[in-house]
C-alpha positions in Angstrom: 35.6 73.7 3.8 34.9 73.9 7.5 31.3 73.6 8.4 30.4 72.3 5.0 28.9 68.9 5.2 29.9 66.8 2.1 27.1 64.6 0.8 28.2 61.2 -0.4 27.6 61.1 -4.1 27.7 58.3 -6.5 29.2 58.7 -9.9 26.6 58.2 -12.6 27.2 55.7 -15.4 26.6 57.1 -18.8 23.5 55.8 -20.5 22.5 53.5 -17.5 21.0 55.9 -15.0 22.7 54.1 -12.0 25.2 55.3 -9.6 28.4 53.7 -8.6 28.6 53.5 -4.9 24.8 53.8 -4.4 24.4 50.0 -3.8 22.5 49.6 -7.0 25.2 48.6 -9.5 25.4 45.1 -11.0 22.9 42.7 -12.3 19.4 42.8 -10.8 18.4 39.9 -8.6 17.0 37.0 -10.6 14.0 35.9 -8.5 13.2 33.1 -10.8 16.7 31.5 -10.5 15.9 29.1 -7.6 13.0 27.6 -9.3 14.9 27.4 -12.7 17.9 25.8 -11.1 15.8 23.2 -9.3 14.1 22.3 -12.6 17.6 22.0 -14.3 18.8 19.7 -11.6 15.7 17.6 -11.8 15.9 17.3 -15.6 19.6 16.4 -15.3 18.9 13.8 -12.8 16.1 12.4 -15.0 18.6 12.0 -17.9 21.2 10.3 -15.7 18.9 8.1 -13.7 17.2 6.7 -16.8 20.5 6.2 -18.5 22.4 4.5 -15.6 19.8 3.6 -13.0 19.3 5.3 -9.7 21.5 3.2 -7.5 24.4 3.5 -9.9 24.2 7.3 -10.3 26.2 9.7 -8.1 25.4 13.2 -7.3 28.5 14.2 -9.0 27.1 12.9 -12.3 23.9 14.8 -11.8 25.9 18.0 -11.1 28.1 17.4 -14.2 25.0 16.8 -16.3 23.4 20.1 -15.2 26.8 22.0 -15.6 27.0 23.1 -12.0 29.1 22.2 -9.0 28.1 19.3 -6.6 27.7 21.8 -3.8 25.1 23.6 -5.8 23.0 20.5 -6.0 23.0 20.1 -2.2 22.0 23.7 -1.9 18.7 22.9 -3.5 18.2 19.2 -2.5 19.1 17.5 0.7 19.8 14.0 -0.8 19.7 11.9 -3.9 16.6 10.2 -2.7 14.9 13.6 -2.5 15.8 14.3 -6.1 14.3 11.1 -7.1 11.0 12.1 -5.7 10.9 15.0 -8.2 12.3 12.9 -11.0 9.4 10.4 -10.6 7.0 13.4 -10.7 8.7 14.5 -13.9 8.3 11.0 -15.4 4.6 10.9 -14.5 4.2 14.4 -15.9 5.8 13.2 -19.2 3.3 10.3 -19.4 0.2 12.2 -18.5 1.2 15.1 -20.9 1.8 12.7 -23.7 -1.4 10.8 -23.4 -3.4 14.2 -23.2 -5.8 12.6 -20.7 -8.1 15.7 -20.9 -9.2 14.4 -24.4 -10.4 11.1 -22.9 -12.7 12.4 -20.3 -16.0 14.4 -20.8 -15.7 14.7 -24.6 -17.0 11.4 -26.0 -20.6 11.2 -27.1 -20.6 7.5 -27.8 -18.7 4.3 -27.5 -17.0 4.8 -30.9 -15.7 8.2 -29.9 -14.5 6.9 -26.5 -12.7 3.9 -28.1 -11.1 6.3 -30.7 -9.9 8.6 -28.0 -8.4 5.7 -26.1 -6.6 4.5 -29.2 -5.1 8.0 -29.8 -4.0 8.4 -26.2 -2.2 5.0 -26.2 -0.6 5.7 -29.5 0.7 9.0 -28.1 2.1 7.0 -25.1 4.0 4.7 -27.5 5.3 7.7 -29.3 6.7 8.9 -26.0 8.3 5.6 -25.4 9.9 5.7 -28.8 11.5 9.0 -28.0 12.4 8.3 -24.4 12.4 4.5 -24.0 13.9 4.6 -20.4 10.9 6.5 -18.9 9.0 3.3 -18.6 11.8 1.6 -16.7 12.1 4.6 -14.4 8.5 4.3 -13.4 8.0 0.7 -13.5 11.4 -0.7 -12.3 13.5 1.9 -10.6 10.8 3.5 -8.6 9.1 0.3 -7.4 12.4 -1.3 -6.4 13.7 1.5 -4.2 11.3 1.7 -1.3 7.6 1.1 -0.5 6.8 4.9 -0.6 7.6 5.2 -4.2 5.8 1.9 -5.0 2.7 3.3 -3.2 2.9 6.5 -5.2 2.7 4.6 -8.5 -0.3 2.7 -7.2 -1.8 6.0 -6.4 -1.4 6.8 -10.1 -3.1 3.7 -11.1 -6.0 4.4 -8.7 -6.4 8.0 -10.0 -6.6 6.7 -13.6 -9.1 4.0 -12.5 -11.2 6.7 -10.9 -11.2 8.9 -14.0 -12.2 6.0 -16.2 -14.9 5.0 -13.7 -16.4 8.4 -13.8 -16.4 8.4 -17.6 -18.0 5.1 -17.9 -20.6 6.3 -15.4 -21.3 9.3 -17.4 -21.8 7.2 -20.5 -24.2 4.9 -18.6 -26.3 7.8 -17.4 -26.4 9.2 -21.0 -27.4 5.8 -22.5 -24.5 5.2 -24.7 -22.8 2.6 -22.5 -24.6 -0.5 -21.5 -26.3 -0.2 -18.1 -25.3 -3.6 -16.7 -21.5 -3.1 -16.5 -19.7 -2.5 -13.2 -17.9 0.9 -13.9 -15.6 0.6 -11.0 -14.4 -2.9 -11.8 -13.8 -1.9 -15.5 -12.1 1.3 -14.3 -9.3 -0.8 -12.9 -9.5 -3.6 -15.5 -9.0 -1.3 -18.7 -5.5 0.1 -17.7 -4.3 -3.5 -17.0 -5.2 -4.4 -20.6 -2.6 -2.1 -21.8 -0.1 -3.8 -19.5 1.2 -6.6 -21.7 2.0 -4.3 -24.5 4.0 -2.0 -22.1 5.9 -5.0 -20.8 7.0 -5.9 -24.2 8.4 -2.4 -24.6 10.1 -2.6 -21.2 11.8 -5.9 -22.4 12.7 -4.3 -25.8 10.5 -6.7 -27.7 8.0 -4.2 -29.0 7.5 -3.2 -32.7 4.9 -1.2 -34.5 3.1 -4.3 -36.0 2.8 -6.0 -32.6 1.6 -2.8 -30.9 -1.1 -2.2 -33.5 -2.3 -5.7 -33.4 -2.4 -5.8 -29.7 -4.1 -2.5 -29.4 -6.7 -3.3 -31.9 -7.7 -6.5 -30.1 -8.0 -4.7 -26.8 -10.1 -1.9 -28.4 -12.4 -4.3 -30.2 -13.0 -6.1 -26.9 -13.6 -2.8 -25.2 -16.0 -1.7 -27.9 -18.1 -4.9 -27.6 -18.1 -4.8 -23.8 -19.4 -1.1 -23.6 -21.7 -0.8 -26.4 -25.4 -1.2 -25.5 -27.0 -4.3 -27.0 -29.1 -3.7 -30.1 -32.7 -4.6 -29.6 -33.7 -7.7 -31.3 -36.0 -7.5 -34.2 -39.6 -8.8 -33.6 -39.9 -12.3 -35.0 -42.1 -12.7 -38.1 -45.5 -14.1 -37.2 -45.9 -17.7 -38.4 -47.7 -18.1 -41.7 
């Protein structure tokens, strides 16, 4: 009809309250998709890198593991090396989460409690290695062999662990339940290395529960004797 302006109208969909032609049809945007997709790619790369090694893995294998196209991988990451950075972070996250490090620091009230907490944390680490034996190879061999930057990051993890241990030893010394004549900084770096031989056996596939338990017990007995304050000597009996 002349002079009558037609308003564009969208046809409403029954039961949905949306209009076709209004620009609001279809699935709503998934704002969390990029973060979820990145996590899926990192987890897929973790599986493939630990199974075949970083150098032997192609981006196409990562894409296949994630169930996406190779081009989608490059949409989120610029290179395989960039993915590895995040995979190393995931490996470190798995180790620290498994050990529940928060239970080691700030909770113990004497040497016995601290040693028991260390035993439990190391046992949880071995349980992780039972479930995912390649995670240790990823962190110790793969990362350290690729370039100095990744090796430096792993040294940074050791430095952080040593710093936390140093702080806990200092706390115990100030509270009087750790002997006052130790050097907490030196022991902060020494204690993690005491676990090293057992981890190397795991890396070489030579570990077993009996050896783990014997090795861990020896380390913890030594740690207990090193940290526990000396008992005051009894006064000698006067001569008759």
